[in-house]
N, C-alpha and C positions, 0 to 999 in steps of 0.2 A: 858812646852812644851816638847813633845817628842824629844829625840835625833835625829838630822838629819840623822846620820850615821846608826842609829839603826833601825828606822822606819820613812823614809821620808814622806810616804804617810799619816801616821797618824799626823806627824808634819805639813804637808800641811793643813791638815783639821783644826787643832788647831790654827794656825796662821791665816787662813781665818776667823775662828769663832772670833778671837780677833780683827781682822779688822772690821768685821761687827758691833761688840759691840762698837768699837771706833767711828765709823761713827754715830751710834745712839746717842752717847752722844757728838756729835759735836767737835770731836778731829780728824779732816781728816788727819793732819800731822802724827799722831801716826798710824792712819789706813793705811796710805801710807807704812810705815815701815812694818807693819804686812803683808800686801798683798805682798810686795816684798819678805819677808821671805817665804811666803807660795809658791810663784812661784819658788824661789830658791830650796825649799824642794821638790816640784812637779817635777822639772827638774832632781833631783836626783834619783828619783824612776823610775818605769816602764813608758814607753811613753804613755801619755794620753792626746791627743791634745784637746779633748773637755773639759777636766777639766782646762787645761792651758787657754783655750779660756775664760772660765768663771772667772778665777782668773785675767786675764788681764782686763776684763770687770769691776770686782770689783776695780782694781787698777785705772783705768780710772775714775770711780765714785768718789774715794777718792781724786784723783789729781784735779778733776774738783771742788769739794766742797772746796779743799784748794786754789782755784784759781791759780794753777799751770798749765796754759793752754797747754804749750809746752809739758810737761810731760803727761797731759791727751791725747793730740794728739797721742804721741808716743805709749802710752799703747792702746789706741783704734785701731791704726793701726796694732798692734801685734794681737789683738783680732780679727780684721777683716780678717787678713791673715788666722788665724787659723779656724774661722768660715766658711770662703770660701772653705777652704781645705776639710771640711766635710759636704759641701753643706748644711749648717744649715741656713735656711732662716731667722728664728726668730733671731738668735745670729748676723747674718750678718746685719739685720735691725738695731738692737741695736748698733752695732759698727759704722755703717754709721751715725746713730742719734748723737752718742757721738762725732764722728769727727766733725759734723755740729756744735755742741756746741762749740767745741774748735776753729774752724775756725771763728765762729762769733766774739768770744772774741779777737782773733788775728787780727781782721780787714779784714778778707777775706770773705766778704759778698757773692760774686758771687759763691764761692766755697761751702759756707755754704748753700746756697740755693739748689744747686745740690745735696749735701748730704742729706738734709732733704727731698728733693723729691724722691730720691732713697730709703731712708729708708722707707718712707711711702708705696712705691710700695711693698716692702718686707713685711711690716706689714699687708697690705691689702691681700697679697698672702697667709700669714700665718694665716689670720683670727684674728689678733689682732686689733680690732677696736678702742681700747683706745689709744694705742701707734700710730696708723695711724692718729687719730685726734691730737695727741700732735705734731707729725711731720708737720701737716698742720698748727697748731699754731705757731710753730717755723718758718715756712716759712713767716707767716705774721710778725712775730716779726723782721725778718731780713729785709723784704721788707719795713717796717716802719723805720728801721734804715737807709735805703737807700734813703728814701723819696718817695718811690713808693706808694703813699697813696692809690690810688684806688685799686692797686693789694693787698695791705696789708688788706684793709677793706674786700675784697671778701675772702681772706684766713681765716681771723680771724672769720668772721661771719659764713662761712662754718664750721670751727674747732668748733665753739660754738655750732652749730646746732647739730654736731656729738657727742659732749660730753653730751649735753642735752638729746639727745635720749638714751644715755647710763646711765642716772641718775648719772652723774659724776659732781663734782664742776667746775665751770667755772669762779671763781674769777680772776684768772690770766689772762684769755682772756679778761674779762671785764676790767681789768687794761690797757692791750694794746689798747683796743678800746678807752679808756679815753685818752691814750697818743696820739692816732690818733686826737681826738677832740682837744688836746693841740696843736698839730702841725698845725691844721687848725685854730688856734687863739681862740677857745673856752676854755679859761683857767678856767672859772668859773665852766663849766660842768666838766672838767677834775678833779678840786679840789674836787668838790662835790662827785664825783664817787670814787676818791681815799680814801676820808675820810671815806666814807660809808664802803668801803670794809676794811680799816684798823680796824673798829670797828665791823666787821662782825663775825659770828660764824666761817666761814672758816678761817679767819685771826687767831682766837683765838686757833684754832687747827693745824694751819699751819703757824709757824713764818716766813717762807720765803715769803708767800703771804703778811703777815703784813709788812715785810721789803720793799718789792716792792711797797706796797701802800704808805708808808711813803716817799720813795723817789719820787714818782710821786707827792705827796703832796707838797714836798719841790719845785720841779720843776714848778708846777703850781702856787704856793704861790709867787714866785719869780717875777712874773708879776705885782703885785700890793702891796705886803707886805713882805719887806725882814725879818722882825722880825719873822713873822710866818713861813717863808721859812727856817730860821736858826733853829727854834724850830723843825721843822719836820725833818730836816736834822740831828740835834742832836739825836733826838730819833731814827732815822733809824741807825745812826752810833753805838749808844749804843746797840741796838738790834743785829746789824750785828757782832760786836765784841763778843757778847755773844754766838753767833753761830760759832766761829772760824774765819775764814777769807773766807766767801762765796762769789761766784762770783758776787752777787748783790752789794758788796762793790765797785767792779770795775766800775759799773755804778754810784754809789754814788759819788765817790771821784770827778769826773769832776764837778758836781753839787756843791760840797763844794767849790771848786777852783773857780768857777764862782760867787757864792755868795759873797765870800770874795773880789773878784775883783770888783763886783758891789757895794759893801758897801765901797770900798776903805780901807779894813782892811787887815792886814797881817794873813796868816794862823798860828794857834798855832803850836808850834814845834812838838807836838805829831801827829798832823794831817799831817804835812809835812812828818815826818817819816813814817807814814802809807801809804801815797801815794807813797813814794819812794818803800816801802817793796812790795806794791801790784804791782807795775810795775815790779819789779824784779821777783815776783812770776809768773806773767802772762807770761813775756818772757823770764825768766831764763837766764838773762844776767847780771851778777854783774856789769860789766863795764858800763852799762847804768845808774847806780844809781846817779853818779854825774851829768850826763846830765839832769836827770829827777829833781834833786834838783834845778838846774839852771832855768829850765823851769818853775818851780812853783813860782819863784820870781815875 
């Protein structure tokens, strides 16, 4: 990389490119380091708020993919402040969207809904129909978390229609609709949809979609077949670990804990350690690790 003191602008470019490459090979922790170096280099050179906003957006993505939600929130907040300073509607929408993702995983559903709604308005104003549909999808996702089933169904169906009109994949939305069916007690329909999506072309080209499908298959199977549920959860865990520490693992670990509780079995030591690690990653609080270990007993 270029020496920071000699050419900080070039160093920022190189560190940013290294971070992008690390993300593409599922090494988000390394990407975080690269983007932080890029930000440091950019701040040493001539003032360029727009570039800094983009770098903070990239850092947000890396933190999110590493399940470091408080760090993702902080980076997205910086990106938002810079985007608003330059009245960049598209970048502001993306920062609001990223803040919504972090808030969802931090358990702040009401705030996440507000942020996704605000990001959708920005994307609509900037003409980014695909991202506007994604924001609506995530509103349905959070509404489903909150048990607001009718509202979630309306949001998800509308988002699905918007993405279909744009000829974009809808597998992840169909998974949320299947999760809706599960919450309404139709576990067979949810399982069938989850397995179908896990074996689809979309899942073959998008491992995160496959991971989410396997998690839902485990949740649905536990209603009638614990052995099958453990199988799908194991497949999901292996896939998730191959992708680094993606946020979908934050959704998977409670399922694994529940499966062991229902089976009357102890979680293996490696799964207990992973659960504690993911808790620390999400909240960024080392002092909570012991409490988490106790809660998992």
